[in-house]
N, C-alpha and C positions, 0 to 999 in steps of 0.2 A: 558343436552345432543346435544340440535344443535348448539350451539355453541361449544362442544367438536369437532363434526362433521366438523363443519368450521376449525374449529384447525387444525385441519390431512388434510382434505380439500387443505390446504395453503401450507401444510408444501410438500407437496405429488409436488403440481402444482410449488412448490419454486426450486424441486426435477429434476423434471422434469426439468426445466426453465437453472439450474447450467449446465444437462448435455447434454443441448443440445446448450451449450455458450463455451465448454471445448478450442473449436479452433477459432481463428479468421478468418476470411475470407482472400486469399492475396490482396485483396483492402484496407482494412481494415488496414493489418499488418504494426503495426512501427519497426524498427529495433534495436531499444535501444544507448545505445553508447559501446564502445566497450576500450578491455585494452587496457593501455597506450594512451586514450584521456586524453584533459585536462577537470577536471572534473567544469562545469555553477558552481557560485558559486550563493547562493542566503538570504534569510531572509527573514522568517516567524515566526506567533510569536503563541508558545505551547500552553498543557493545563496551565500548571500560571503561564499565561500573559508574561513569559519572550521574548525578540527578539533571536531569534536562527538566529545565522548568520556558514556558514559555515566555511568561510578563518578564522572565530576569531576561529574556533575552529581548525583547523589542525593548530593552531602554536603551541598546544601540544598533539594532539592525532589526529591516525584513525583513518579513520570516516565507518559504518556501515551504510548504505544507504536503507533503505526497502519502497518500494512500495508497498499502501494495500487498496483494493480497497474500502471497509466501514465495519459497525459494522456487515451490514448484511449479510456476507459473512463468513461460516462458517472456511473455510478454511485458509482466512483470523487471525479467531482470537485466531485458533489452534496453527501458525506459530508466533504470538504477544504474545503466552501466555506462548511459553519455550522461544520464549529468554528472558524472563524479568528473566523465572527461572535461565536461563544463566547470568546473566548481568554482573553479578559476575567474571564470567568465560569471557565477554570477552571485562571489564576494566581488567580484569590483563593483557591480549595482548596491553596496550595503545590503546584501544580504546574506541569509546563514538556510542554509535545506537540512530539512530536520525528514525523515519519513517517519514513518509508523504503520505496524504491521500486527496482527491477531499473533500471528508464530510466535512461540515459543525461542527464549537465547537460543538453543543447542541449535536448531535449524532459522537463526539468524545466519549465524558464523556458517551456515553452507553459501547462503546470499553475500554473505560477505567472499566467500571463498569464486563465488561465480562472476561477481562484478566491480570486485577491488572497491566497494566505496567506503569511505572513511570518514561521511561526515553522520550525525548519530544515525542511528536505526535501532526504533522503540517498540519494545514486546508491548503491544495495550492490552493490559491485565481487565479480564471481565471486561476488555471490549468500553472500557469510563469514556476514551477520545471518541470515538470513531461511533459510540450512540452520539458523543456531545455539539459531534458534527454532522449528524443522521448523515450517514454514511451503510451502515451495516444493515443486513440483511440477512434473512434464514436462510442454510442453503433446503431443497428440499431432500426428502430423503433418500428418490430412486436414485439424484443424481450424488447423494454421499456415500452411497453403493458402490457405485460406475469409479465415484473417485478412487476409493478402496482398492477397487481392483485395479485400478492400474497402479495402486501400494501409496497411493495418498489419503492418511488417513485426516482425513481433518479435524477430528472432536481430538485426536488424541497429541495433534503437533500444535494444537490450540489450545490447549489444558482447558475445553470445554468438556459443558455436560451434554449427554444426553441431544441434542441440539450445534448442529454445525453454521456455525457466522463465519462471511465474510466479509469487506468492505468494497463497493462501489472504488472503484480504483481514482479517486476526488485527486484534485492539485488545488490549493488557495496562496494565495499570495494576503497575507497579513500586515499591515499597515505599523508605524508603531506605534499608534497610537490603542493598537489594538482591533483594527478595523478589517473587515474582509474587503480587499480590492480587486480581484482576482481570482474566478471560480473557475474549472473545467469540471464538468460530473458529466460522463457520460456512461449508462449503461453495459456500454456495451466492450466489456473489459479488454478488445481486439486498440482501439481507440484511447490514445495519448496524447496531448501535447506536445507538440518540439519544443525545443528549450531554446529554442530564435523568439515561439509566442514569449515565454516564461522569458524572457530577459528584456521583450518589449514592454512588458507587463510590469518591471521591477522600477517604476519614477519615484 
């Protein structure tokens, strides 16, 4: 009984925390990259141990690049699951899907359990990709403490030091020439583009 009450308390605490983090302050707010910008190249290892390099994939395909916060985020899991369910539709449009997270590999495995994602999930060590795509922001100390009270230790999960950082859950479509054709960038983490919107912008 006690464990059930504690679990319910943590769920309520997490809900309150997420609600309080809907929008970033003006001081924290990154801008992302814009349409027609050159997409920065990157490389990282996926959940299968394969090295994924953007410029290599762009030789054959467009890329749908997703940034997500972590396995603890229900909105991210819902988005990633929908993308997995529509993966063949995305491939039929001549595109490959890549998702990037600040979470370390042991937490990525939890994302896979929850979403069944089979496309590359990349651990963005030292936030190099998030910074290159201007989606990273620092989480304020009070929020870090609230997350920790809800059993979400961002600094540990993300392998970060002293300060916690997360990405705005942005989406970019990148052409074979390495140009950003589409962007979805909203600091309200509850809002995500529909799969249909992405398919409509894969040309």
